[in-house]
N, C-alpha and C positions, 0 to 999 in steps of 0.2 A: 504494500500500500504506500509506503514511504517513497519507494522508487517511482511509482506512478505520479505521486504528488510532485516530486522533484522534476520529473519530465514535463508535467503540465506547467509548472512555474517557469521552467526554462523556455518552453515554447511561447508562453504568454509574454515573456520579456522580449523575445524575438519578434513577435507579432505586434507588440505595442507601437513601435515606430512606424510600421507599415499602416496600421489602423489610423494613426495620427495623420499620416500623409493622405490617406484616402479621405478622411474627414475634411481635411483642408482643401483637397481638390473638389469635393462635392460642394463645400461652402463657397469656394471661389467661383465655380460654375453657376451656382444658384445666384450669386451676386451679379454675375455677368448677365444672366437671363433677366433678373429684375431691372438692371440698368438699361437693358434693351427694350423692355416692355413699357416702362414708365412713360417715355415720351409718346408712345402710341395711344395712351389713354386720352389724349386731347386731339387726336387726329380728326380731320373733317369727316372722314368716312365712318359711318355707323358700324359697319362690319369690322373695321379695324379696331375701333374702341371696344366693341363687344368681345372680339377674340382676345384682345389684350387683357380685358377684365376677367374673362373665363380662365385664361392662362394663369393669371395671378392667383386665382382661386385653386387651381390645380396644384400650383407650387405650395400653397398654403403656408406661406412664411409670414411671421409676425411683422416683418419689415414692410409688407405690402398693406397693412391695415389702414394707415392714414390715406393712402392713395385710393383704396377701395371705398372708404367713407366719402371721399370727394366724388367718386363715381355715382353715389346715391343721388346726386343732384344733376346728373346728366340729363340732357334734353330728351333722351329717348328711353322709353319704359323698358325696352329690352336690355339696355346697358344697366339701368338702375336695378332691375331684377337680378341680373347676373352678378352685380356687385353685392347684393344682399346674400346670395347663395355663397359667393366666394368668401365673404366675411365669416359666414357660418363654418366654412371649411377650415378656416384658420383655428377655430376653436376657442378654448378658454383664454388664451393669451390675447385675443382680440376684444374680450368683454370690457376691460377698463376703458379702452378708446371708444367703443360703441356706446358705453354708458355716458361718457363725457360728452360725446356729440349729441346723444339723446337729450341731455339736460339743456344744451345750448340751442338745439334746432327748433325753428319756428314753423317750418313747412310740415303740415300733418302727413303728407305722402312720404316724405323722407323719414319722419319720426316712425311711421308704420313700418317702413323698410328696416329701420334700425331695430325695431322690436322683432321683426322676422329674423334678422341676422342673429340677434341674441338667442332666440329660440333654436336656431339651427346649430348653434355651438353645442347644444345638448349638454350644457354645463349648468350646475346649480348656482354658479357665481352670477348668472344673469337674473337672479331672483329680484334684485332691487329695481332693475329696469322693468320687469314684469309687474311688480307691485305698483309702480307709477303708471304703467300703461293701462292697467285695468280701470284706473280712476281718471284717465285722461279725458279732456273736454271733447276731443274730436273722435267721432265714431270709427274712423279708419284705423286709428291707433288702437282702440279697444278691440276692434275686429282682428287686427294682427295679433293682439295679445291672446285671444282665444286659442289660436293654433299654436302659438309659441309656448303656452303653458304646458300643453301635453307633451312637448318634446324636450323641454329644458328642465322640468322639475319632476320629482317623484309624484305619483298619483295623488297622494293625500294633500301635499302642499299645493299642487295645481288645482285641485278641487276647492281648496280653501280660498284661493284667489279668484277662482271662477265664480264663486258665489256672488261677488260684486256685480257680475254681468247678467245674472239670471233675469233680473227685471230691468234690463237696460232700456232706455227710451228709444233706442234705434232698433227697428224690426229686423234688420239684417244681422245685427250683433246677437239679438235674441234667438234668431233662427240658428245661427252657427253654434251658439252655446248649447242649445238643445240637442244639436246633432253631435257635437264633440263630447259633451258631458251630460248624457241623458239621465244619469243617476241623480243629478241635481234637480231635475224638473219632473221626475217620475212621481206619480201620486199614489 
């Protein structure tokens, strides 16, 4: 057993520098790709902006978060929706910037996309955003919260926040809450 341990440790020491080189190469390549994609986010061509946004989402690097948040205000819905999905792909590390932008943002459509992004992270750290979203003044933000609750939070917490929406003054929000959380409205 001791010989095997010695061999494993010796191999690990030999592999460590190689692993470090591989990690550096991957990070360097990723940075090069990010550097190439970022200018494309403002291209005049919608398909270029869309593809650059989708690509950033596929890379799912935290460094892309602020650029993707900017894309939520693009003039084209396709690009905005791609940015929301891409932010969700980044995951937990994107939540603080999503939350910061959510608190500053005035446009209800962008606020709703930020809520969708928070839900797509599938991380409980998005709970503060969702708590605000279920009480938001605009129905679009509350509607986005309904779907986000089910993906970002455990069922009990999600149902607790969803209760705020059961008697929402907007029929679309009510309909969605009844479909997503039928246990809250069952008699």
